[in-house]
C-alpha positions as CSV (number, residue, x, y, z in Angstrom):
1,X,120.5,-81.8,52.6
2,X,118.7,-78.8,51.0
3,X,118.9,-80.1,47.5
4,X,121.0,-77.2,46.3
5,X,122.8,-77.6,43.0
6,X,126.4,-76.4,42.4
7,X,125.1,-73.1,41.0
8,X,122.8,-72.3,43.9
9,X,125.4,-72.9,46.7
10,X,127.7,-69.9,45.7
11,X,124.7,-67.7,45.2
12,X,123.4,-68.5,48.7
13,X,126.9,-67.9,50.2
14,X,127.1,-64.5,48.4
15,X,123.6,-63.5,49.6
16,X,124.5,-64.3,53.2
17,X,127.8,-62.4,52.9
18,X,125.8,-59.4,51.6
19,X,123.7,-59.4,54.8
20,X,126.7,-59.2,57.1
21,X,127.4,-55.5,56.6
22,X,123.8,-54.6,57.4
23,X,124.3,-55.8,60.9
24,X,127.5,-53.9,61.3
25,X,126.1,-50.6,60.0
26,X,122.9,-50.8,61.9
27,X,121.8,-47.6,63.5
28,X,120.4,-47.4,67.0
29,X,119.0,-44.6,69.2
30,X,121.7,-43.1,71.4
31,X,120.5,-41.0,74.3
32,X,122.5,-39.0,76.8
33,X,123.0,-35.9,78.9
34,X,125.5,-33.0,78.5
35,X,126.7,-31.4,81.7
36,X,129.3,-28.8,82.8
37,X,132.0,-29.5,85.3
38,X,129.7,-28.5,88.2
39,X,127.1,-31.2,87.0
40,X,124.6,-28.7,85.7
41,X,122.9,-29.5,82.4
42,X,123.9,-27.5,79.4
43,X,120.9,-26.3,77.4
44,X,121.3,-26.0,73.6
45,X,124.6,-27.9,73.2
46,X,125.1,-29.3,69.7
47,X,125.4,-33.1,69.4
48,X,126.4,-34.4,65.9
49,X,127.4,-37.8,64.6
50,X,130.9,-37.3,63.2
51,X,131.1,-37.4,59.4
52,X,127.4,-37.1,58.9
53,X,124.7,-34.5,59.0
54,X,122.8,-36.3,61.7
55,X,122.5,-34.6,65.1
56,X,120.5,-32.4,67.4
57,X,120.7,-30.1,70.4
58,X,120.1,-30.7,74.1
59,X,116.8,-29.8,75.8
60,X,116.2,-27.9,79.0
61,X,117.5,-30.8,81.1
62,X,120.7,-31.3,78.9
63,X,119.3,-34.4,77.3
64,X,119.7,-35.5,73.7
65,X,118.9,-38.4,71.4
66,X,120.4,-39.2,68.0
67,X,120.5,-42.1,65.6
68,X,124.0,-43.5,65.4
69,X,125.9,-46.6,64.5
70,X,127.5,-48.6,67.3
71,X,131.0,-47.6,66.2
72,X,130.2,-43.9,65.6
73,X,131.7,-40.9,67.3
74,X,129.6,-38.1,68.7
75,X,130.9,-34.5,68.5
76,X,129.5,-32.4,71.4
77,X,130.1,-28.6,71.4
78,X,128.8,-25.4,73.0
79,X,130.0,-21.8,73.0
80,X,132.5,-21.2,75.7
81,X,133.3,-24.9,76.2
82,X,135.9,-27.3,74.7
83,X,134.5,-29.6,72.0
84,X,134.3,-33.2,73.1
85,X,134.4,-36.3,70.9
86,X,132.8,-39.4,72.4
87,X,132.8,-42.9,70.9
88,X,129.4,-44.7,71.1
89,X,131.0,-48.2,71.4
90,X,127.5,-49.8,71.5
91,X,126.2,-47.8,74.4
92,X,122.7,-46.5,74.4
93,X,123.1,-43.9,77.2
94,X,126.0,-41.5,77.3
95,X,126.9,-38.7,79.8
96,X,129.2,-36.0,78.4
97,X,130.9,-33.4,80.6
98,X,132.1,-30.3,78.8
99,X,135.0,-28.2,80.2
100,X,135.0,-24.4,80.1
101,X,137.4,-23.0,77.5
102,X,138.5,-19.5,78.6
103,X,140.2,-18.9,75.3
104,X,137.0,-19.4,73.4
105,X,135.2,-17.0,75.7
106,X,137.7,-14.3,74.9
107,X,137.1,-14.7,71.2
108,X,133.3,-14.1,71.3
109,X,132.3,-10.9,69.6
110,X,128.8,-9.3,70.1
111,X,127.5,-7.1,67.3
112,X,124.6,-4.8,67.6
113,X,123.1,-1.8,66.1
114,X,121.9,1.3,67.9
115,X,118.2,2.2,67.8
116,X,117.6,5.5,66.2
117,X,114.9,7.5,67.9
118,X,112.9,10.2,66.2
119,X,110.9,12.8,68.1
120,X,107.6,10.9,67.6
121,X,108.9,7.7,69.4
122,X,110.1,9.3,72.6
C-alpha cells in the first residue's frame, strides 16, 4: 500500500481526525435583509453572532453581512422592536422580519439639556 509502518498509521489517523473539526467550525459570509412587518427595510438594526463579538448593522436598504459558522445563531435587534434569534443552518442569505414591541417603545427615555442664552447670542 503506502508503505506505512505501525507507528505512522496511528499518527496519520490522528492527523486526519484533527482536520475534521476545522470543516465543522468553518466560517462563511452570511448576508441578509432586516425588514419590519410592512416589508420596509430597517436601517441601523444590530446583527450579532450569538456568543461572539462578531456583528454589524444594517445599511440604508436594511442589508447586512457577517462572518458566521453554519450552525451559528444571529441575534437581530432594534429599538422599538422585539429581538429575533435566527439560526443560520448553512444558509447564505437570510431575511429577518422584526415585530414592533409597544412595551419597549413605552420604556424609551429621552434626555436633553436646555441651551442657556446670554444677551450676546440672541
